[in-house]
CHARMM-style PDB file with segment names, atoms N, HN, CA, C and O in Angstrom:
ATOM      1  N   MET     1     -39.060  -9.948-104.845  1.00  0.00      PROA
ATOM      2  CA  MET     1     -38.782  -9.409-106.199  1.00  0.00      PROA
ATOM      3  C   MET     1     -37.384  -9.750-106.573  1.00  0.00      PROA
ATOM      4  O   MET     1     -36.440  -9.196-106.010  1.00  0.00      PROA
ATOM      5  N   LYS     2     -37.215 -10.654-107.515  1.00  0.00      PROA
ATOM      6  HN  LYS     2     -37.982 -11.104-107.972  1.00  0.00      PROA
ATOM      7  CA  LYS     2     -35.912 -10.927-108.065  1.00  0.00      PROA
ATOM      8  C   LYS     2     -35.603  -9.957-109.227  1.00  0.00      PROA
ATOM      9  O   LYS     2     -36.495  -9.542-109.967  1.00  0.00      PROA
ATOM     10  N   THR     3     -34.356  -9.627-109.352  1.00  0.00      PROA
ATOM     11  HN  THR     3     -33.631  -9.964-108.751  1.00  0.00      PROA
ATOM     12  CA  THR     3     -33.967  -8.787-110.454  1.00  0.00      PROA
ATOM     13  C   THR     3     -34.208  -9.565-111.762  1.00  0.00      PROA
ATOM     14  O   THR     3     -33.824 -10.730-111.873  1.00  0.00      PROA
ATOM     15  N   ASN     4     -34.824  -8.938-112.713  1.00  0.00      PROA
ATOM     16  HN  ASN     4     -35.136  -7.992-112.623  1.00  0.00      PROA
ATOM     17  CA  ASN     4     -35.043  -9.594-114.008  1.00  0.00      PROA
ATOM     18  C   ASN     4     -34.691  -8.701-115.145  1.00  0.00      PROA
ATOM     19  O   ASN     4     -35.162  -8.905-116.264  1.00  0.00      PROA
ATOM     20  N   GLU     5     -33.854  -7.688-114.887  1.00  0.00      PROA
ATOM     21  HN  GLU     5     -33.472  -7.522-113.978  1.00  0.00      PROA
ATOM     22  CA  GLU     5     -33.363  -6.752-115.898  1.00  0.00      PROA
ATOM     23  C   GLU     5     -31.847  -6.779-115.906  1.00  0.00      PROA
ATOM     24  O   GLU     5     -31.221  -6.749-114.847  1.00  0.00      PROA
ATOM     25  N   ALA     6     -31.259  -6.834-117.070  1.00  0.00      PROA
ATOM     26  HN  ALA     6     -31.767  -6.858-117.931  1.00  0.00      PROA
ATOM     27  CA  ALA     6     -29.815  -6.770-117.218  1.00  0.00      PROA
ATOM     28  C   ALA     6     -29.401  -5.325-117.065  1.00  0.00      PROA
ATOM     29  O   ALA     6     -30.230  -4.417-117.134  1.00  0.00      PROA
ATOM     30  N   SER     7     -28.098  -5.113-116.855  1.00  0.00      PROA
ATOM     31  HN  SER     7     -27.425  -5.850-116.799  1.00  0.00      PROA
ATOM     32  CA  SER     7     -27.640  -3.726-116.614  1.00  0.00      PROA
ATOM     33  C   SER     7     -27.842  -2.863-117.827  1.00  0.00      PROA
ATOM     34  O   SER     7     -28.133  -1.680-117.649  1.00  0.00      PROA
ATOM     35  N   TRP     8     -27.715  -3.344-119.047  1.00  0.00      PROA
ATOM     36  HN  TRP     8     -27.478  -4.304-119.191  1.00  0.00      PROA
ATOM     37  CA  TRP     8     -27.998  -2.503-120.221  1.00  0.00      PROA
ATOM     38  C   TRP     8     -29.502  -2.114-120.284  1.00  0.00      PROA
ATOM     39  O   TRP     8     -29.852  -1.001-120.678  1.00  0.00      PROA
ATOM     40  N   ASP     9     -30.356  -3.047-119.892  1.00  0.00      PROA
ATOM     41  HN  ASP     9     -30.072  -3.950-119.572  1.00  0.00      PROA
ATOM     42  CA  ASP     9     -31.782  -2.823-119.856  1.00  0.00      PROA
ATOM     43  C   ASP     9     -32.117  -1.719-118.887  1.00  0.00      PROA
ATOM     44  O   ASP     9     -32.913  -0.830-119.189  1.00  0.00      PROA
ATOM     45  N   ARG    10     -31.502  -1.778-117.709  1.00  0.00      PROA
ATOM     46  HN  ARG    10     -30.855  -2.500-117.464  1.00  0.00      PROA
ATOM     47  CA  ARG    10     -31.756  -0.750-116.664  1.00  0.00      PROA
ATOM     48  C   ARG    10     -31.263   0.587-117.097  1.00  0.00      PROA
ATOM     49  O   ARG    10     -31.933   1.589-116.845  1.00  0.00      PROA
ATOM     50  N   ILE    11     -30.089   0.663-117.759  1.00  0.00      PROA
ATOM     51  HN  ILE    11     -29.545  -0.150-117.964  1.00  0.00      PROA
ATOM     52  CA  ILE    11     -29.571   1.936-118.200  1.00  0.00      PROA
ATOM     53  C   ILE    11     -30.533   2.578-119.253  1.00  0.00      PROA
ATOM     54  O   ILE    11     -30.802   3.778-119.209  1.00  0.00      PROA
ATOM     55  N   VAL    12     -31.019   1.774-120.157  1.00  0.00      PROA
ATOM     56  HN  VAL    12     -30.800   0.799-120.193  1.00  0.00      PROA
ATOM     57  CA  VAL    12     -31.930   2.263-121.205  1.00  0.00      PROA
ATOM     58  C   VAL    12     -33.208   2.812-120.547  1.00  0.00      PROA
ATOM     59  O   VAL    12     -33.692   3.889-120.894  1.00  0.00      PROA
ATOM     60  N   ARG    13     -33.735   2.038-119.589  1.00  0.00      PROA
ATOM     61  HN  ARG    13     -33.341   1.163-119.307  1.00  0.00      PROA
ATOM     62  CA  ARG    13     -34.942   2.490-118.904  1.00  0.00      PROA
ATOM     63  C   ARG    13     -34.759   3.741-118.157  1.00  0.00      PROA
ATOM     64  O   ARG    13     -35.648   4.591-118.202  1.00  0.00      PROA
ATOM     65  N   VAL    14     -33.630   3.944-117.436  1.00  0.00      PROA
ATOM     66  HN  VAL    14     -32.908   3.253-117.399  1.00  0.00      PROA
ATOM     67  CA  VAL    14     -33.402   5.179-116.690  1.00  0.00      PROA
ATOM     68  C   VAL    14     -33.276   6.375-117.657  1.00  0.00      PROA
ATOM     69  O   VAL    14     -33.828   7.448-117.415  1.00  0.00      PROA
ATOM     70  N   VAL    15     -32.551   6.162-118.729  1.00  0.00      PROA
ATOM     71  HN  VAL    15     -32.102   5.291-118.925  1.00  0.00      PROA
ATOM     72  CA  VAL    15     -32.391   7.267-119.712  1.00  0.00      PROA
ATOM     73  C   VAL    15     -33.684   7.618-120.364  1.00  0.00      PROA
ATOM     74  O   VAL    15     -33.991   8.797-120.540  1.00  0.00      PROA
ATOM     75  N   LEU    16     -34.461   6.618-120.731  1.00  0.00      PROA
ATOM     76  HN  LEU    16     -34.212   5.661-120.588  1.00  0.00      PROA
ATOM     77  CA  LEU    16     -35.776   6.838-121.322  1.00  0.00      PROA
ATOM     78  C   LEU    16     -36.752   7.508-120.379  1.00  0.00      PROA
ATOM     79  O   LEU    16     -37.501   8.402-120.772  1.00  0.00      PROA
ATOM     80  N   GLY    17     -36.738   7.067-119.130  1.00  0.00      PROA
ATOM     81  HN  GLY    17     -36.129   6.341-118.811  1.00  0.00      PROA
ATOM     82  CA  GLY    17     -37.588   7.682-118.090  1.00  0.00      PROA
ATOM     83  C   GLY    17     -37.208   9.169-117.863  1.00  0.00      PROA
ATOM     84  O   GLY    17     -38.087  10.027-117.782  1.00  0.00      PROA
ATOM     85  N   LEU    18     -35.927   9.455-117.765  1.00  0.00      PROA
ATOM     86  HN  LEU    18     -35.213   8.758-117.831  1.00  0.00      PROA
ATOM     87  CA  LEU    18     -35.524  10.844-117.613  1.00  0.00      PROA
ATOM     88  C   LEU    18     -35.899  11.725-118.782  1.00  0.00      PROA
ATOM     89  O   LEU    18     -36.318  12.872-118.624  1.00  0.00      PROA
ATOM     90  N   ALA    19     -35.730  11.128-120.005  1.00  0.00      PROA
ATOM     91  HN  ALA    19     -35.390  10.197-120.133  1.00  0.00      PROA
ATOM     92  CA  ALA    19     -36.102  11.901-121.170  1.00  0.00      PROA
ATOM     93  C   ALA    19     -37.615  12.156-121.194  1.00  0.00      PROA
ATOM     94  O   ALA    19     -38.026  13.264-121.539  1.00  0.00      PROA
ATOM     95  N   LEU    20     -38.431  11.212-120.854  1.00  0.00      PROA
ATOM     96  HN  LEU    20     -38.098  10.311-120.574  1.00  0.00      PROA
ATOM     97  CA  LEU    20     -39.896  11.444-120.805  1.00  0.00      PROA
ATOM     98  C   LEU    20     -40.244  12.461-119.726  1.00  0.00      PROA
ATOM     99  O   LEU    20     -41.074  13.346-119.932  1.00  0.00      PROA
ATOM    100  N   LEU    21     -39.601  12.320-118.581  1.00  0.00      PROA
ATOM    101  HN  LEU    21     -38.927  11.601-118.413  1.00  0.00      PROA
ATOM    102  CA  LEU    21     -39.861  13.262-117.487  1.00  0.00      PROA
ATOM    103  C   LEU    21     -39.509  14.707-117.846  1.00  0.00      PROA
ATOM    104  O   LEU    21     -40.125  15.661-117.369  1.00  0.00      PROA
ATOM    105  N   SER    22     -38.511  14.827-118.691  1.00  0.00      PROA
ATOM    106  HN  SER    22     -38.011  14.052-119.079  1.00  0.00      PROA
ATOM    107  CA  SER    22     -38.096  16.166-119.121  1.00  0.00      PROA
ATOM    108  C   SER    22     -39.208  16.882-119.946  1.00  0.00      PROA
ATOM    109  O   SER    22     -39.195  18.106-120.077  1.00  0.00      PROA
ATOM    110  N   LEU    23     -40.157  16.105-120.491  1.00  0.00      PROA
ATOM    111  HN  LEU    23     -40.168  15.110-120.385  1.00  0.00      PROA
ATOM    112  CA  LEU    23     -41.212  16.751-121.247  1.00  0.00      PROA
ATOM    113  C   LEU    23     -42.128  17.610-120.329  1.00  0.00      PROA
ATOM    114  O   LEU    23     -42.855  18.482-120.804  1.00  0.00      PROA
ATOM    115  N   THR    24     -42.068  17.335-119.005  1.00  0.00      PROA
ATOM    116  HN  THR    24     -41.478  16.627-118.620  1.00  0.00      PROA
ATOM    117  CA  THR    24     -42.908  18.110-118.135  1.00  0.00      PROA
ATOM    118  C   THR    24     -42.285  19.464-117.863  1.00  0.00      PROA
ATOM    119  O   THR    24     -42.977  20.393-117.448  1.00  0.00      PROA
ATOM    120  N   VAL    25     -40.994  19.588-118.090  1.00  0.00      PROA
ATOM    121  HN  VAL    25     -40.431  18.833-118.427  1.00  0.00      PROA
ATOM    122  CA  VAL    25     -40.242  20.823-117.741  1.00  0.00      PROA
ATOM    123  C   VAL    25     -39.810  21.546-119.040  1.00  0.00      PROA
ATOM    124  O   VAL    25     -40.005  22.752-119.191  1.00  0.00      PROA
ATOM    125  N   VAL    26     -39.238  20.792-119.940  1.00  0.00      PROA
ATOM    126  HN  VAL    26     -39.080  19.813-119.817  1.00  0.00      PROA
ATOM    127  CA  VAL    26     -38.714  21.372-121.186  1.00  0.00      PROA
ATOM    128  C   VAL    26     -39.518  20.850-122.375  1.00  0.00      PROA
ATOM    129  O   VAL    26     -39.976  19.708-122.362  1.00  0.00      PROA
ATOM    130  N   GLY    27     -39.682  21.654-123.362  1.00  0.00      PROA
ATOM    131  HN  GLY    27     -39.310  22.582-123.373  1.00  0.00      PROA
ATOM    132  CA  GLY    27     -40.414  21.196-124.578  1.00  0.00      PROA
ATOM    133  C   GLY    27     -41.874  21.567-124.511  1.00  0.00      PROA
ATOM    134  O   GLY    27     -42.232  22.712-124.238  1.00  0.00      PROA
ATOM    135  N   PRO    28     -42.704  20.591-124.761  1.00  0.00      PROA
ATOM    136  CA  PRO    28     -44.169  20.883-124.850  1.00  0.00      PROA
ATOM    137  C   PRO    28     -44.834  21.084-123.504  1.00  0.00      PROA
ATOM    138  O   PRO    28     -46.005  21.464-123.481  1.00  0.00      PROA
ATOM    139  N   HSD    29     -44.183  20.862-122.401  1.00  0.00      PROA
ATOM    140  HN  HSD    29     -43.232  20.553-122.419  1.00  0.00      PROA
ATOM    141  CA  HSD    29     -44.764  21.069-121.091  1.00  0.00      PROA
ATOM    142  C   HSD    29     -46.017  20.247-120.913  1.00  0.00      PROA
ATOM    143  O   HSD    29     -47.036  20.737-120.425  1.00  0.00      PROA
ATOM    144  N   THR    30     -45.933  18.986-121.315  1.00  0.00      PROA
ATOM    145  HN  THR    30     -45.106  18.587-121.711  1.00  0.00      PROA
ATOM    146  CA  THR    30     -47.166  18.127-121.237  1.00  0.00      PROA
ATOM    147  C   THR    30     -47.028  17.194-119.966  1.00  0.00      PROA
ATOM    148  O   THR    30     -45.933  16.807-119.557  1.00  0.00      PROA
ATOM    149  N   TRP    31     -48.203  16.877-119.394  1.00  0.00      PROA
ATOM    150  HN  TRP    31     -49.092  17.191-119.726  1.00  0.00      PROA
ATOM    151  CA  TRP    31     -48.231  15.990-118.277  1.00  0.00      PROA
ATOM    152  C   TRP    31     -47.955  14.541-118.684  1.00  0.00      PROA
ATOM    153  O   TRP    31     -47.693  13.707-117.817  1.00  0.00      PROA
ATOM    154  N   TRP    32     -48.006  14.222-119.976  1.00  0.00      PROA
ATOM    155  HN  TRP    32     -48.219  14.900-120.680  1.00  0.00      PROA
ATOM    156  CA  TRP    32     -47.732  12.885-120.437  1.00  0.00      PROA
ATOM    157  C   TRP    32     -46.340  12.443-120.092  1.00  0.00      PROA
ATOM    158  O   TRP    32     -46.034  11.251-120.099  1.00  0.00      PROA
ATOM    159  N   GLY    33     -45.478  13.421-119.784  1.00  0.00      PROA
ATOM    160  HN  GLY    33     -45.726  14.390-119.778  1.00  0.00      PROA
ATOM    161  CA  GLY    33     -44.073  13.132-119.408  1.00  0.00      PROA
ATOM    162  C   GLY    33     -44.048  12.322-118.114  1.00  0.00      PROA
ATOM    163  O   GLY    33     -43.088  11.592-117.865  1.00  0.00      PROA
ATOM    164  N   LEU    34     -45.043  12.434-117.322  1.00  0.00      PROA
ATOM    165  HN  LEU    34     -45.822  13.027-117.524  1.00  0.00      PROA
ATOM    166  CA  LEU    34     -45.060  11.647-116.063  1.00  0.00      PROA
ATOM    167  C   LEU    34     -45.110  10.136-116.315  1.00  0.00      PROA
ATOM    168  O   LEU    34     -44.874   9.357-115.391  1.00  0.00      PROA
ATOM    169  N   VAL    35     -45.406   9.713-117.525  1.00  0.00      PROA
ATOM    170  HN  VAL    35     -45.597  10.345-118.276  1.00  0.00      PROA
ATOM    171  CA  VAL    35     -45.289   8.287-117.878  1.00  0.00      PROA
ATOM    172  C   VAL    35     -43.850   7.897-117.701  1.00  0.00      PROA
ATOM    173  O   VAL    35     -43.597   6.722-117.435  1.00  0.00      PROA
ATOM    174  N   GLY    36     -42.902   8.761-117.820  1.00  0.00      PROA
ATOM    175  HN  GLY    36     -43.107   9.715-118.036  1.00  0.00      PROA
ATOM    176  CA  GLY    36     -41.556   8.423-117.645  1.00  0.00      PROA
ATOM    177  C   GLY    36     -41.168   7.885-116.204  1.00  0.00      PROA
ATOM    178  O   GLY    36     -40.076   7.353-116.005  1.00  0.00      PROA
ATOM    179  N   LEU    37     -42.054   8.040-115.279  1.00  0.00      PROA
ATOM    180  HN  LEU    37     -42.941   8.473-115.441  1.00  0.00      PROA
ATOM    181  CA  LEU    37     -41.821   7.484-113.972  1.00  0.00      PROA
ATOM    182  C   LEU    37     -41.768   5.976-113.994  1.00  0.00      PROA
ATOM    183  O   LEU    37     -41.028   5.361-113.226  1.00  0.00      PROA
ATOM    184  N   VAL    38     -42.542   5.385-114.864  1.00  0.00      PROA
ATOM    185  HN  VAL    38     -43.143   5.884-115.488  1.00  0.00      PROA
ATOM    186  CA  VAL    38     -42.570   3.891-114.900  1.00  0.00      PROA
ATOM    187  C   VAL    38     -41.242   3.334-115.307  1.00  0.00      PROA
ATOM    188  O   VAL    38     -40.677   2.566-114.528  1.00  0.00      PROA
ATOM    189  N   PRO    39     -40.665   3.659-116.501  1.00  0.00      PROA
ATOM    190  CA  PRO    39     -39.366   3.143-116.832  1.00  0.00      PROA
ATOM    191  C   PRO    39     -38.249   3.547-115.860  1.00  0.00      PROA
ATOM    192  O   PRO    39     -37.326   2.773-115.606  1.00  0.00      PROA
ATOM    193  N   LEU    40     -38.348   4.782-115.316  1.00  0.00      PROA
ATOM    194  HN  LEU    40     -39.098   5.410-115.523  1.00  0.00      PROA
ATOM    195  CA  LEU    40     -37.377   5.270-114.381  1.00  0.00      PROA
ATOM    196  C   LEU    40     -37.342   4.382-113.188  1.00  0.00      PROA
ATOM    197  O   LEU    40     -36.282   3.880-112.813  1.00  0.00      PROA
ATOM    198  N   LEU    41     -38.512   4.167-112.562  1.00  0.00      PROA
ATOM    199  HN  LEU    41     -39.373   4.575-112.866  1.00  0.00      PROA
ATOM    200  CA  LEU    41     -38.548   3.338-111.309  1.00  0.00      PROA
ATOM    201  C   LEU    41     -38.222   1.876-111.562  1.00  0.00      PROA
ATOM    202  O   LEU    41     -37.569   1.254-110.724  1.00  0.00      PROA
ATOM    203  N   THR    42     -38.647   1.304-112.675  1.00  0.00      PROA
ATOM    204  HN  THR    42     -39.177   1.810-113.355  1.00  0.00      PROA
ATOM    205  CA  THR    42     -38.312  -0.101-112.933  1.00  0.00      PROA
ATOM    206  C   THR    42     -36.805  -0.253-113.242  1.00  0.00      PROA
ATOM    207  O   THR    42     -36.196  -1.276-112.929  1.00  0.00      PROA
ATOM    208  N   GLY    43     -36.232   0.777-113.853  1.00  0.00      PROA
ATOM    209  HN  GLY    43     -36.727   1.608-114.107  1.00  0.00      PROA
ATOM    210  CA  GLY    43     -34.801   0.779-114.120  1.00  0.00      PROA
ATOM    211  C   GLY    43     -33.964   0.880-112.834  1.00  0.00      PROA
ATOM    212  O   GLY    43     -32.928   0.234-112.681  1.00  0.00      PROA
ATOM    213  N   LEU    44     -34.461   1.713-111.931  1.00  0.00      PROA
ATOM    214  HN  LEU    44     -35.303   2.238-112.056  1.00  0.00      PROA
ATOM    215  CA  LEU    44     -33.714   1.892-110.678  1.00  0.00      PROA
ATOM    216  C   LEU    44     -33.834   0.686-109.767  1.00  0.00      PROA
ATOM    217  O   LEU    44     -32.877   0.342-109.074  1.00  0.00      PROA
ATOM    218  N   VAL    45     -34.989   0.036-109.754  1.00  0.00      PROA
ATOM    219  HN  VAL    45     -35.766   0.316-110.317  1.00  0.00      PROA
ATOM    220  CA  VAL    45     -35.268  -1.147-108.917  1.00  0.00      PROA
ATOM    221  C   VAL    45     -34.647  -2.381-109.520  1.00  0.00      PROA
ATOM    222  O   VAL    45     -34.130  -3.229-108.792  1.00  0.00      PROA
ATOM    223  N   GLY    46     -34.686  -2.507-110.878  1.00  0.00      PROA
ATOM    224  HN  GLY    46     -35.106  -1.818-111.469  1.00  0.00      PROA
ATOM    225  CA  GLY    46     -34.170  -3.692-111.483  1.00  0.00      PROA
ATOM    226  C   GLY    46     -35.184  -4.798-111.675  1.00  0.00      PROA
ATOM    227  O   GLY    46     -34.821  -5.925-112.012  1.00  0.00      PROA
ATOM    228  N   PHE    47     -36.458  -4.487-111.465  1.00  0.00      PROA
ATOM    229  HN  PHE    47     -36.753  -3.572-111.191  1.00  0.00      PROA
ATOM    230  CA  PHE    47     -37.511  -5.451-111.571  1.00  0.00      PROA
ATOM    231  C   PHE    47     -38.644  -4.879-112.461  1.00  0.00      PROA
ATOM    232  O   PHE    47     -39.090  -3.750-112.251  1.00  0.00      PROA
ATOM    233  N   CYS    48     -39.106  -5.680-113.465  1.00  0.00      PROA
ATOM    234  HN  CYS    48     -38.744  -6.597-113.635  1.00  0.00      PROA
ATOM    235  CA  CYS    48     -40.200  -5.220-114.283  1.00  0.00      PROA
ATOM    236  C   CYS    48     -41.329  -6.229-114.162  1.00  0.00      PROA
ATOM    237  O   CYS    48     -41.177  -7.393-114.533  1.00  0.00      PROA
ATOM    238  N   PRO    49     -42.478  -5.768-113.633  1.00  0.00      PROA
ATOM    239  CA  PRO    49     -43.614  -6.683-113.481  1.00  0.00      PROA
ATOM    240  C   PRO    49     -44.114  -7.341-114.700  1.00  0.00      PROA
ATOM    241  O   PRO    49     -44.575  -8.482-114.646  1.00  0.00      PROA
ATOM    242  N   LEU    50     -44.041  -6.647-115.838  1.00  0.00      PROA
ATOM    243  HN  LEU    50     -43.667  -5.720-115.882  1.00  0.00      PROA
ATOM    244  CA  LEU    50     -44.490  -7.197-117.117  1.00  0.00      PROA
ATOM    245  C   LEU    50     -43.574  -8.363-117.527  1.00  0.00      PROA
ATOM    246  O   LEU    50     -44.059  -9.365-118.053  1.00  0.00      PROA
ATOM    247  N   TYR    51     -42.262  -8.246-117.295  1.00  0.00      PROA
ATOM    248  HN  TYR    51     -41.868  -7.432-116.868  1.00  0.00      PROA
ATOM    249  CA  TYR    51     -41.352  -9.349-117.566  1.00  0.00      PROA
ATOM    250  C   TYR    51     -41.759 -10.559-116.760  1.00  0.00      PROA
ATOM    251  O   TYR    51     -41.680 -11.672-117.281  1.00  0.00      PROA
ATOM    252  N   ARG    52     -42.192 -10.410-115.512  1.00  0.00      PROA
ATOM    253  HN  ARG    52     -42.255  -9.507-115.089  1.00  0.00      PROA
ATOM    254  CA  ARG    52     -42.617 -11.526-114.711  1.00  0.00      PROA
ATOM    255  C   ARG    52     -43.891 -12.147-115.223  1.00  0.00      PROA
ATOM    256  O   ARG    52     -44.030 -13.370-115.220  1.00  0.00      PROA
ATOM    257  N   VAL    53     -44.817 -11.335-115.660  1.00  0.00      PROA
ATOM    258  HN  VAL    53     -44.704 -10.341-115.664  1.00  0.00      PROA
ATOM    259  CA  VAL    53     -46.094 -11.802-116.178  1.00  0.00      PROA
ATOM    260  C   VAL    53     -45.869 -12.701-117.419  1.00  0.00      PROA
ATOM    261  O   VAL    53     -46.443 -13.783-117.545  1.00  0.00      PROA
ATOM    262  N   PHE    54     -45.011 -12.201-118.321  1.00  0.00      PROA
ATOM    263  HN  PHE    54     -44.544 -11.322-118.219  1.00  0.00      PROA
ATOM    264  CA  PHE    54     -44.732 -12.934-119.579  1.00  0.00      PROA
ATOM    265  C   PHE    54     -43.580 -13.941-119.426  1.00  0.00      PROA
ATOM    266  O   PHE    54     -43.228 -14.586-120.414  1.00  0.00      PROA
ATOM    267  N   GLY    55     -42.994 -14.104-118.276  1.00  0.00      PROA
ATOM    268  HN  GLY    55     -43.279 -13.581-117.473  1.00  0.00      PROA
ATOM    269  CA  GLY    55     -41.970 -15.048-118.022  1.00  0.00      PROA
ATOM    270  C   GLY    55     -40.674 -14.711-118.754  1.00  0.00      PROA
ATOM    271  O   GLY    55     -39.941 -15.601-119.184  1.00  0.00      PROA
ATOM    272  N   MET    56     -40.403 -13.411-118.887  1.00  0.00      PROA
ATOM    273  HN  MET    56     -40.999 -12.688-118.537  1.00  0.00      PROA
ATOM    274  CA  MET    56     -39.189 -12.976-119.574  1.00  0.00      PROA
ATOM    275  C   MET    56     -38.149 -12.483-118.535  1.00  0.00      PROA
ATOM    276  O   MET    56     -38.476 -12.206-117.381  1.00  0.00      PROA
ATOM    277  N   SER    57     -36.901 -12.388-118.993  1.00  0.00      PROA
ATOM    278  HN  SER    57     -36.635 -12.613-119.930  1.00  0.00      PROA
ATOM    279  CA  SER    57     -35.816 -11.859-118.183  1.00  0.00      PROA
ATOM    280  C   SER    57     -34.667 -11.492-119.077  1.00  0.00      PROA
ATOM    281  O   SER    57     -34.317 -12.273-119.961  1.00  0.00      PROA
ATOM    282  N   THR    58     -34.068 -10.355-118.894  1.00  0.00      PROA
ATOM    283  HN  THR    58     -34.352  -9.720-118.175  1.00  0.00      PROA
ATOM    284  CA  THR    58     -32.850  -9.975-119.627  1.00  0.00      PROA
ATOM    285  C   THR    58     -31.618 -10.162-118.743  1.00  0.00      PROA
ATOM    286  O   THR    58     -30.487 -10.018-119.208  1.00  0.00      PROA
ATOM    287  N   CYS    59     -31.836 -10.479-117.488  1.00  0.00      PROA
ATOM    288  HN  CYS    59     -32.754 -10.596-117.110  1.00  0.00      PROA
ATOM    289  CA  CYS    59     -30.753 -10.661-116.538  1.00  0.00      PROA
ATOM    290  C   CYS    59     -30.140 -12.068-116.761  1.00  0.00      PROA
ATOM    291  O   CYS    59     -30.859 -13.065-116.700  1.00  0.00      PROA
ATOM    292  N   PRO    60     -28.868 -12.147-117.009  1.00  0.00      PROA
ATOM    293  CA  PRO    60     -28.212 -13.438-117.232  1.00  0.00      PROA
ATOM    294  C   PRO    60     -28.201 -14.283-115.955  1.00  0.00      PROA
ATOM    295  O   PRO    60     -28.145 -15.508-116.063  1.00  0.00      PROA
ATOM    296  N   VAL    61     -28.251 -13.715-114.784  1.00  0.00      PROA
ATOM    297  HN  VAL    61     -28.296 -12.720-114.695  1.00  0.00      PROA
ATOM    298  CA  VAL    61     -28.208 -14.502-113.566  1.00  0.00      PROA
ATOM    299  C   VAL    61     -29.558 -15.081-113.220  1.00  0.00      PROA
ATOM    300  O   VAL    61     -29.636 -16.161-112.635  1.00  0.00      PROA
ATOM    301  N   ALA    62     -30.625 -14.383-113.568  1.00  0.00      PROA
ATOM    302  HN  ALA    62     -30.563 -13.506-114.042  1.00  0.00      PROA
ATOM    303  CA  ALA    62     -31.995 -14.798-113.167  1.00  0.00      PROA
ATOM    304  C   ALA    62     -32.540 -15.840-114.095  1.00  0.00      PROA
ATOM    305  O   ALA    62     -33.626 -16.355-113.832  1.00  0.00      PROA
ATOM    306  N   LYS    63     -31.886 -16.178-115.131  1.00  0.00      PROA
ATOM    307  HN  LYS    63     -31.003 -15.760-115.345  1.00  0.00      PROA
ATOM    308  CA  LYS    63     -32.465 -17.183-116.068  1.00  0.00      PROA
ATOM    309  C   LYS    63     -32.394 -18.560-115.573  1.00  0.00      PROA
ATOM    310  OT1 LYS    63     -32.838 -19.484-116.254  1.00  0.00      PROA
TER     311      LYS     63
END
């Protein structure tokens, strides 16, 4: 797995993932907040499988 996310992309994913996960604790208390695990994990790892499928990359080194 090569990194295919730039640092700004990773930061956005982690923040979005944490915001979605907060829906399980604060707010409407919905289980849909667990969807936030996907952007959180891809942001922490630095690899997005969908970017690989579509041949995309936001990482300037990986291009």
